[in-house]
Backbone as numpy.savetxt, mean C-alpha at the origin, in Angstrom:
# Nx Ny Nz CAx CAy CAz Cx Cy Cz
-21.15 -7.69 11.15 -19.71 -7.56 11.43 -19.10 -6.52 10.50
-18.32 -5.62 11.06 -17.60 -4.64 10.26 -16.47 -5.34 9.49
-16.45 -5.18 8.18 -15.44 -5.86 7.38 -14.11 -5.11 7.36
-14.13 -3.86 7.85 -12.90 -3.07 7.97 -12.95 -2.32 9.29
-12.00 -2.62 10.15 -11.95 -1.97 11.46 -10.98 -0.80 11.41
-11.29 0.25 12.15 -10.45 1.44 12.17 -10.22 1.87 13.61
-8.96 2.16 13.94 -8.63 2.65 15.28 -7.48 3.64 15.16
-7.33 4.45 16.20 -6.27 5.46 16.21 -5.56 5.41 17.55
-4.24 5.44 17.51 -3.42 5.54 18.72 -2.42 6.65 18.50
-2.61 7.76 19.20 -1.76 8.93 18.98 -2.01 9.47 17.59
-0.93 9.56 16.79 -1.07 10.04 15.42 -0.94 8.93 14.39
-1.19 7.69 14.84 -1.11 6.52 13.95 -2.49 5.90 13.82
-2.97 5.79 12.57 -4.25 5.13 12.30 -3.98 3.67 11.91
-4.88 2.80 12.34 -4.74 1.38 12.03 -6.02 0.89 11.36
-5.88 0.39 10.14 -7.00 -0.19 9.40 -6.80 -1.70 9.33
-7.83 -2.44 9.76 -7.71 -3.89 9.85 -8.76 -4.58 8.99
-8.31 -5.33 7.99 -9.23 -6.14 7.19 -9.85 -7.18 8.12
-11.17 -7.29 8.07 -11.85 -8.12 9.07 -12.87 -9.06 8.43
-12.38 -9.86 7.51 -13.17 -10.97 6.96 -12.38 -12.26 7.16
-12.05 -12.60 8.39 -11.16 -13.74 8.63 -11.69 -15.06 8.09
-13.00 -15.24 8.10 -13.58 -16.48 7.59 -13.42 -16.61 6.08
-13.19 -15.49 5.39 -12.97 -15.46 3.94 -11.51 -15.18 3.61
-10.65 -15.30 4.60 -9.21 -15.01 4.44 -9.02 -13.59 3.91
-9.93 -12.71 4.35 -9.90 -11.29 4.00 -9.90 -11.04 2.50
-10.57 -11.93 1.78 -10.66 -11.79 0.32 -11.38 -10.49 -0.04
-10.98 -9.92 -1.15 -11.53 -8.65 -1.60 -12.88 -8.85 -2.29
-13.80 -7.96 -1.98 -15.04 -7.84 -2.75 -15.36 -6.35 -2.86
-16.43 -6.01 -3.54 -16.73 -4.60 -3.76 -16.97 -3.85 -2.45
-17.58 -4.50 -1.47 -17.85 -3.85 -0.19 -16.56 -3.49 0.54
-15.61 -4.42 0.55 -14.34 -4.17 1.23 -13.54 -3.10 0.49
-13.56 -3.15 -0.82 -12.85 -2.12 -1.60 -13.43 -0.74 -1.34
-14.76 -0.64 -1.29 -15.39 0.65 -1.02 -15.05 1.15 0.37
-15.02 0.23 1.34 -14.69 0.61 2.71 -13.26 1.13 2.79
-12.34 0.45 2.12 -10.95 0.90 2.10 -10.82 2.27 1.44
-11.47 2.43 0.31 -11.40 3.71 -0.40 -11.95 4.84 0.47
-13.06 4.60 1.13 -13.67 5.62 1.98 -12.75 6.01 3.12
-12.12 5.02 3.76 -11.22 5.31 4.89 -10.01 6.10 4.43
-9.42 5.73 3.30 -8.22 6.43 2.85 -8.55 7.85 2.38
-9.72 8.04 1.79 -10.14 9.39 1.42 -10.30 10.25 2.67
-10.90 9.67 3.71 -11.12 10.40 4.96 -9.80 10.73 5.65
-8.90 9.75 5.73 -7.63 9.95 6.43 -6.73 10.95 5.72
-6.92 11.10 4.43 -6.08 11.99 3.63 -6.09 13.41 4.18
-7.24 13.86 4.66 -7.38 15.24 5.13 -7.40 15.36 6.65
-7.11 14.28 7.34 -7.10 14.29 8.80 -5.72 14.72 9.30
-5.61 15.95 9.74 -4.31 16.50 10.14 -3.75 15.84 11.39
-4.58 15.14 12.14 -4.11 14.50 13.38 -3.39 13.18 13.11
-3.50 12.67 11.89 -2.90 11.37 11.55 -1.66 11.58 10.70
-0.57 10.91 11.10 0.67 11.00 10.34 1.01 9.72 9.59
0.58 8.58 10.13 0.96 7.27 9.58 -0.26 6.36 9.58
-0.34 5.48 8.57 -1.43 4.51 8.49 -0.84 3.10 8.43
-1.32 2.22 9.28 -0.95 0.81 9.23 -2.13 0.03 8.66
-1.85 -0.79 7.66 -2.87 -1.66 7.07 -2.53 -3.10 7.43
-3.44 -3.77 8.14 -3.18 -5.13 8.61 -4.45 -5.95 8.45
-4.46 -7.17 9.01 -5.62 -8.04 8.82 -5.79 -8.97 10.00
-7.02 -9.33 10.26 -7.34 -10.36 11.25 -7.39 -11.73 10.58
-7.20 -12.78 11.38 -7.29 -14.13 10.83 -5.96 -14.68 10.36
-6.02 -15.74 9.55 -4.81 -16.46 9.15 -4.12 -15.87 7.94
-4.80 -15.01 7.19 -4.21 -14.46 5.96 -4.33 -12.95 5.95
-3.38 -12.31 5.28 -3.49 -10.86 5.07 -4.62 -10.59 4.09
-4.55 -11.19 2.92 -5.62 -11.07 1.93 -5.36 -12.08 0.82
-6.30 -13.00 0.65 -6.11 -14.11 -0.28 -6.67 -13.84 -1.66
-6.78 -12.58 -2.04 -7.24 -12.25 -3.38 -8.71 -11.91 -3.42
-9.38 -12.29 -4.50 -10.79 -11.96 -4.69 -11.68 -13.03 -4.07
-12.77 -12.59 -3.50 -13.76 -13.49 -2.92 -14.38 -14.37 -4.03
-14.59 -15.66 -3.73 -15.13 -16.58 -4.73 -16.51 -16.16 -5.22
-17.36 -15.74 -4.27 -18.69 -15.28 -4.67 -18.59 -14.03 -5.54
-17.62 -13.18 -5.22 -17.38 -11.97 -6.00 -16.96 -12.34 -7.43
-16.08 -13.35 -7.56 -15.65 -13.79 -8.89 -16.82 -14.35 -9.69
-17.70 -15.05 -9.02 -18.88 -15.57 -9.70 -19.76 -14.43 -10.23
-19.90 -13.39 -9.42 -20.67 -12.23 -9.85 -20.01 -11.55 -11.05
-18.70 -11.40 -10.97 -17.96 -10.73 -12.04 -18.15 -11.45 -13.37
-18.21 -12.78 -13.32 -18.33 -13.56 -14.55 -19.66 -13.32 -15.26
-20.63 -12.73 -14.56 -21.94 -12.46 -15.17 -22.15 -10.98 -15.47
-21.17 -10.13 -15.14 -21.31 -8.70 -15.34 -21.33 -8.35 -16.83
-22.00 -7.26 -17.14 -21.93 -6.69 -18.48 -20.59 -5.95 -18.63
-20.31 -5.51 -19.85 -19.06 -4.78 -20.09 -18.98 -3.53 -19.23
-20.07 -2.78 -19.12 -20.08 -1.55 -18.34 -19.98 -1.85 -16.85
-20.60 -2.93 -16.38 -20.50 -3.31 -14.97 -19.08 -3.72 -14.64
-18.42 -4.44 -15.56 -17.03 -4.83 -15.32 -16.12 -3.62 -15.32
-16.39 -2.65 -16.17 -15.58 -1.43 -16.18 -15.72 -0.67 -14.88
-16.95 -0.53 -14.38 -17.18 0.17 -13.12 -16.50 -0.56 -11.97
-16.55 -1.88 -11.99 -15.93 -2.66 -10.93 -14.41 -2.53 -10.98
-13.84 -2.55 -12.18 -12.40 -2.38 -12.34 -11.97 -1.00 -11.87
-12.80 0.00 -12.14 -12.47 1.36 -11.71 -12.49 1.48 -10.19
-13.36 0.71 -9.53 -13.38 0.71 -8.07 -12.05 0.20 -7.53
-11.54 -0.88 -8.11 -10.23 -1.40 -7.70 -9.14 -0.38 -7.97
-9.18 0.22 -9.16 -8.17 1.20 -9.52 -8.20 2.40 -8.59
-9.38 2.89 -8.28 -9.52 4.06 -7.40 -9.05 3.75 -5.98
-9.35 2.55 -5.50 -8.93 2.15 -4.15 -7.42 2.08 -4.06
-6.79 1.40 -5.01 -5.33 1.30 -5.02 -4.69 2.68 -5.16
-5.30 3.54 -5.98 -4.75 4.87 -6.19 -4.81 5.71 -4.92
-5.90 5.60 -4.17 -6.02 6.34 -2.91 -4.94 5.91 -1.92
-4.65 4.61 -1.90 -3.61 4.11 -0.99 -2.24 4.59 -1.45
-1.96 4.43 -2.73 -0.64 4.76 -3.27 -0.33 6.25 -3.17
-1.34 7.09 -3.37 -1.12 8.54 -3.37 -1.48 9.20 -2.04
-1.79 8.41 -1.03 -2.09 8.99 0.27 -0.92 9.85 0.73
-1.18 11.06 1.25 -0.09 11.89 1.75 0.54 11.35 3.03
-0.10 10.35 3.64 0.45 9.72 4.84 1.20 8.45 4.43
2.36 8.19 5.03 3.02 6.91 4.78 2.11 5.75 5.18
2.01 4.75 4.31 1.16 3.59 4.56 2.04 2.36 4.73
1.88 1.69 5.87 2.65 0.48 6.17 1.72 -0.72 6.07
2.08 -1.71 5.26 1.34 -2.97 5.22 2.04 -3.95 6.16
1.29 -4.48 7.10 1.81 -5.51 8.00 1.24 -6.85 7.55
2.07 -7.68 6.96 1.58 -8.88 6.27 1.95 -10.14 7.04
0.93 -10.90 7.37 1.12 -12.25 7.88 0.28 -13.17 6.99
0.68 -14.39 6.83 -0.08 -15.31 6.00 -0.04 -14.92 4.53
-1.06 -15.35 3.80 -1.07 -15.18 2.35 -1.43 -13.77 1.92
-0.68 -13.24 0.96 -1.02 -12.01 0.24 -0.96 -12.39 -1.23
-2.09 -12.83 -1.76 -2.13 -13.43 -3.08 -3.04 -12.62 -4.00
-2.68 -12.55 -5.29 -3.47 -11.87 -6.31 -3.79 -10.44 -5.86
-5.07 -10.10 -5.72 -5.43 -8.75 -5.29 -4.86 -8.40 -3.93
-4.67 -9.40 -3.08 -4.06 -9.17 -1.77 -2.60 -8.78 -1.89
-1.91 -9.39 -2.85 -0.51 -9.01 -3.11 -0.47 -7.61 -3.70
-1.45 -7.31 -4.57 -1.54 -5.97 -5.11 -1.79 -4.93 -4.04
-2.64 -5.28 -3.08 -2.95 -4.37 -1.99 -1.69 -4.03 -1.20
-0.88 -5.03 -0.91 0.39 -4.79 -0.21 1.34 -3.97 -1.08
1.34 -4.26 -2.38 2.29 -3.63 -3.29 2.14 -2.13 -3.38
0.92 -1.62 -3.20 0.71 -0.17 -3.33 0.98 0.59 -2.04
1.36 -0.12 -0.98 1.73 0.54 0.27 3.17 1.01 0.20
3.52 2.01 0.99 4.88 2.57 0.96 5.90 1.62 1.55
5.55 1.02 2.66 6.45 0.10 3.36 5.70 -1.19 3.63
6.30 -2.32 3.27 5.67 -3.62 3.50 6.55 -4.41 4.45
5.97 -4.79 5.58 6.69 -5.58 6.60 6.00 -6.93 6.68
6.75 -8.01 6.49 6.13 -9.33 6.41 6.80 -10.32 7.34
5.98 -11.27 7.81 6.48 -12.35 8.67 7.34 -13.29 7.84
8.50 -13.65 8.37 9.47 -14.45 7.62 8.94 -15.84 7.27
8.32 -16.50 8.24 7.85 -17.87 7.99 6.40 -17.92 7.52
5.58 -17.03 8.04 4.15 -17.14 7.78 3.65 -16.47 6.52
4.36 -15.47 6.02 3.84 -14.70 4.88 4.29 -15.30 3.55
3.44 -15.13 2.54 3.79 -15.54 1.18 3.09 -14.61 0.21
3.69 -14.45 -0.97 3.24 -13.47 -1.95 3.13 -14.09 -3.34
2.19 -13.60 -4.12 2.08 -14.07 -5.49 0.95 -13.40 -6.23
1.15 -13.24 -7.53 0.11 -12.71 -8.41 -0.41 -13.88 -9.24
-1.48 -14.47 -8.80 -1.95 -15.74 -9.37 -2.97 -15.58 -10.50
-3.22 -14.36 -10.92 -4.33 -14.08 -11.84 -4.29 -14.90 -13.13
-3.10 -15.07 -13.73 -3.06 -15.76 -15.04 -3.42 -17.24 -14.93
-3.43 -17.78 -13.74 -3.83 -19.17 -13.56 -5.31 -19.38 -13.88
-6.13 -18.33 -13.73 -7.56 -18.47 -13.95 -8.04 -17.62 -15.14
-7.12 -17.26 -16.01 -7.50 -16.51 -17.19 -7.74 -15.04 -16.96
-7.27 -14.55 -15.82 -7.43 -13.14 -15.49 -6.08 -12.47 -15.66
-6.01 -11.15 -15.53 -4.72 -10.46 -15.57 -4.64 -9.44 -14.44
-3.45 -9.28 -13.85 -3.26 -8.29 -12.77 -3.02 -6.91 -13.37
-4.01 -6.41 -14.09 -3.82 -5.21 -14.90 -3.52 -3.96 -14.08
-4.33 -3.73 -13.04 -4.18 -2.49 -12.27 -2.87 -2.48 -11.49
-2.60 -3.56 -10.79 -1.39 -3.59 -9.97 -0.12 -3.57 -10.82
-0.22 -4.03 -12.08 0.95 -4.03 -12.96 1.54 -2.64 -13.12
0.68 -1.63 -13.14 1.14 -0.25 -13.29 2.06 0.13 -12.13
1.69 -0.29 -10.94 2.48 0.03 -9.75 3.70 -0.88 -9.63
3.52 -2.15 -9.99 4.61 -3.11 -9.82 5.80 -2.79 -10.72
5.52 -2.36 -11.93 6.61 -1.98 -12.83 7.43 -0.84 -12.24
6.76 0.10 -11.61 7.47 1.20 -10.95 8.28 0.70 -9.77
7.74 -0.29 -9.09 8.33 -0.72 -7.82 9.55 -1.62 -8.01
9.44 -2.61 -8.89 10.53 -3.59 -8.98 11.13 -3.70 -10.37
10.57 -3.00 -11.36 11.14 -3.02 -12.70 10.59 -4.12 -13.59
10.90 -4.01 -14.86 10.33 -4.88 -15.89 10.69 -6.35 -15.71
11.96 -6.65 -15.53 12.40 -8.04 -15.49 11.76 -8.82 -14.35
11.80 -8.26 -13.16 11.24 -8.94 -12.00 9.72 -9.01 -12.08
9.11 -7.94 -12.57 7.65 -7.93 -12.70 7.19 -8.99 -13.68
7.87 -9.13 -14.81 7.51 -10.15 -15.79 7.55 -11.54 -15.17
8.59 -11.79 -14.42 8.71 -13.11 -13.78 7.50 -13.40 -12.89
7.18 -12.47 -12.01 6.11 -12.72 -11.04 4.74 -12.78 -11.69
4.49 -11.88 -12.65 3.16 -11.79 -13.25 2.88 -12.92 -14.23
3.91 -13.37 -14.96 3.71 -14.43 -15.95 3.76 -15.82 -15.34
4.58 -16.00 -14.33 4.72 -17.33 -13.72 3.60 -17.63 -12.74
3.05 -16.59 -12.11 2.04 -16.73 -11.06 2.56 -17.52 -9.87
3.89 -17.59 -9.74 4.47 -18.36 -8.64 4.24 -17.66 -7.30
4.20 -18.46 -6.27 4.09 -17.95 -4.90 5.48 -17.95 -4.29
5.89 -16.83 -3.73 7.23 -16.72 -3.19 7.17 -16.41 -1.69
8.26 -16.72 -1.02 8.36 -16.45 0.41 8.62 -14.98 0.65
8.43 -14.55 1.89 8.70 -13.16 2.22 10.19 -12.85 2.09
11.04 -13.86 2.31 12.48 -13.65 2.16 12.82 -13.31 0.72
12.24 -14.07 -0.22 12.51 -13.80 -1.63 11.84 -12.50 -2.06
10.67 -12.22 -1.51 9.99 -10.97 -1.83 10.84 -9.77 -1.42
11.53 -9.89 -0.30 12.44 -8.83 0.15 13.61 -8.69 -0.81
14.16 -9.81 -1.26 15.29 -9.77 -2.19 14.91 -9.14 -3.52
13.67 -9.35 -3.94 13.20 -8.79 -5.21 12.79 -7.32 -5.10
12.69 -6.81 -3.87 12.26 -5.44 -3.67 10.75 -5.28 -3.62
10.03 -6.40 -3.57 8.58 -6.34 -3.48 8.13 -5.88 -2.10
8.87 -6.29 -1.07 8.57 -5.85 0.29 9.80 -5.15 0.86
9.58 -4.46 1.97 10.66 -3.65 2.57 11.44 -4.42 3.62
10.71 -5.11 4.51 11.34 -5.83 5.61 10.74 -7.22 5.76
11.59 -8.20 5.93 11.18 -9.55 6.30 11.67 -9.78 7.72
10.75 -10.01 8.65 11.12 -10.10 10.05 10.58 -11.39 10.67
11.19 -11.78 11.76 10.72 -12.97 12.47 9.25 -12.81 12.85
8.51 -13.89 12.70 7.06 -13.83 12.92 6.70 -13.25 14.28
7.45 -13.62 15.30 7.15 -13.15 16.65 7.46 -11.67 16.84
8.26 -11.12 15.95 8.64 -9.70 16.06 7.82 -8.79 15.17
6.90 -9.37 14.40 6.17 -8.60 13.39 5.43 -7.41 14.00
4.70 -7.62 15.08 3.94 -6.54 15.69 4.85 -5.44 16.21
5.85 -5.81 16.99 6.74 -4.81 17.58 7.54 -4.05 16.53
8.01 -4.78 15.52 8.80 -4.13 14.47 7.95 -3.13 13.70
6.73 -3.52 13.38 5.82 -2.62 12.67 5.54 -1.37 13.49
5.30 -1.56 14.78 5.03 -0.41 15.65 6.24 0.51 15.74
7.43 -0.08 15.76 8.66 0.73 15.83 8.81 1.58 14.57
8.59 0.98 13.41 8.68 1.74 12.16 7.62 2.84 12.12
6.40 2.52 12.53 5.32 3.51 12.53 5.65 4.67 13.47
6.18 4.36 14.64 6.54 5.41 15.59 7.67 6.28 15.07
8.62 5.66 14.37 9.72 6.43 13.78 9.18 7.42 12.75
8.32 6.93 11.87 7.73 7.79 10.85 6.88 8.90 11.47
6.18 8.57 12.53 5.28 9.55 13.16 6.03 10.71 13.79
7.34 10.55 14.00 8.15 11.63 14.55 8.65 12.60 13.50
8.38 12.29 12.22 8.83 13.15 11.13 7.79 14.22 10.81
8.19 15.18 10.01 7.28 16.24 9.57 6.21 15.66 8.64
4.96 15.89 8.96 3.86 15.40 8.13 3.90 16.04 6.74
4.16 17.34 6.69 4.18 18.02 5.39 5.35 17.54 4.53
6.50 17.31 5.16 7.66 16.84 4.41 7.41 15.45 3.84
6.83 14.55 4.65 6.56 13.20 4.15 5.54 13.24 3.03
4.54 14.11 3.14 3.52 14.23 2.09 4.15 14.73 0.79
5.07 15.70 0.90 5.71 16.23 -0.30 6.66 15.22 -0.92
7.36 14.45 -0.10 8.23 13.39 -0.63 7.40 12.38 -1.41
6.25 11.98 -0.83 5.39 11.02 -1.52 4.86 11.60 -2.82
4.46 12.87 -2.79 3.96 13.52 -4.00 5.02 13.54 -5.09
6.25 13.86 -4.71 7.34 13.90 -5.68 7.63 12.52 -6.25
7.59 11.50 -5.42 7.92 10.16 -5.89 6.87 9.65 -6.88
5.63 10.11 -6.72 4.60 9.78 -7.70 4.83 10.55 -9.01
5.11 11.83 -8.89 5.18 12.69 -10.07 6.47 12.56 -10.87
7.57 12.19 -10.21 8.85 12.12 -10.91 8.91 10.98 -11.92
8.13 9.94 -11.70 8.13 8.81 -12.62 7.74 9.28 -14.02
8.59 9.00 -14.98 8.28 9.35 -16.37 8.79 10.70 -16.80
9.24 11.53 -15.86 9.78 12.83 -16.25 11.17 12.66 -16.84
11.52 13.53 -17.78 12.90 13.57 -18.27 13.81 14.11 -17.18
15.10 13.97 -17.36 16.06 14.47 -16.37 15.88 15.96 -16.15
15.79 16.71 -17.24 15.69 18.16 -17.13 14.37 18.57 -16.46
13.28 17.95 -16.88 11.98 18.26 -16.28 11.95 17.89 -14.80
12.52 16.74 -14.49 12.56 16.29 -13.10 13.36 17.23 -12.22
14.47 17.72 -12.72 15.30 18.62 -11.93 14.64 19.97 -11.72
13.95 20.46 -12.75 13.22 21.73 -12.59 12.10 21.56 -11.55
11.41 20.44 -11.64 10.34 20.15 -10.67 10.91 20.04 -9.26
12.06 19.35 -9.13 12.69 19.17 -7.82 13.11 20.51 -7.22
13.65 21.40 -8.05 14.08 22.72 -7.56 12.88 23.52 -7.06
11.77 23.46 -7.78 10.59 24.21 -7.35 10.02 23.64 -6.07
10.04 22.32 -5.93 9.55 21.69 -4.71 10.48 22.00 -3.53
11.77 22.05 -3.80 12.74 22.40 -2.76 12.44 23.80 -2.24
12.21 24.72 -3.17 11.91 26.11 -2.78 10.59 26.18 -2.00
9.60 25.45 -2.46 8.29 25.47 -1.79 8.39 24.94 -0.37
9.14 23.85 -0.20 9.27 23.22 1.12 9.85 24.18 2.15
10.78 25.02 1.72 11.41 25.97 2.64 10.41 26.96 3.23
9.26 27.10 2.59 8.26 28.06 3.04 7.21 27.45 3.96
7.29 26.13 4.17 6.29 25.49 5.03 6.58 25.78 6.50
5.55 25.71 7.31 5.71 25.96 8.74 6.64 24.93 9.38
6.53 23.67 8.96 7.39 22.63 9.53 8.85 22.90 9.26
9.17 23.34 8.05 10.57 23.62 7.71 11.09 24.82 8.51
10.30 25.86 8.59 10.72 27.04 9.36 10.95 26.70 10.82
10.04 25.90 11.38 10.17 25.50 12.80 11.39 24.60 12.98
11.62 23.71 12.03 12.75 22.80 12.13 14.08 23.53 12.06
14.17 24.52 11.15 15.40 25.30 11.05 15.64 26.11 12.32
14.58 26.70 12.85 14.70 27.48 14.09 15.19 26.62 15.24
14.63 25.43 15.34 15.04 24.50 16.42 16.50 24.11 16.26
16.92 23.81 15.02 18.29 23.40 14.74 19.26 24.54 15.09
18.93 25.76 14.72 19.83 26.89 14.97 19.93 27.25 16.43
18.89 26.92 17.20 18.88 27.28 18.61 19.43 26.18 19.52
19.92 25.11 18.92 20.45 24.00 19.74 21.76 24.43 20.41
């Protein structure tokens, strides 16, 4: 059985976690498959948007139990290599030049919550979805996702979620800024498709540059950020998409 399914409709790619019997829990094989797909999609000019979803009752329930057992016996170097695999996978998703939409139903816990957190837009079922970083309950820490979460929701909210390990509803996740949209369970598919179609109508190069800027601006001083923004503004004007868009606008 393929643990990660891939399909394309128009200019929208769909990646589906496919370990339903394991509640789509993460292991090294699934992480490698995700990393490989995102590396491949990065340079695919025919794709504008990526949807990340899952089969079964959960989006992703964290780390696989057998995987955790293996990790507990790893050497220091094996644990470092395994941690780097997680870091590289999350980084490929976060820095993908294509907008990435997470469609979440059921549990998104621990690594599964981290997986959703690194996506650009998170759409979750109002009644069925739940979120939480449960790592500290078992003596682990959500080290990699913490880097992204602090950027996403800030220190105060991140401390609450990471230290308490509480599980929250999609409604509260929306209020905290952890997710983008909380929608009725029956509307999840259609709403996700609508957002994906909206994004797919935008300039691919412009969306890629916006994403690049949002990654790079973090940590810059005001002056450095403004100089960088001015140079990116100038560069964008020279792209084919911008020239075509201006021509179309002027000829209306």
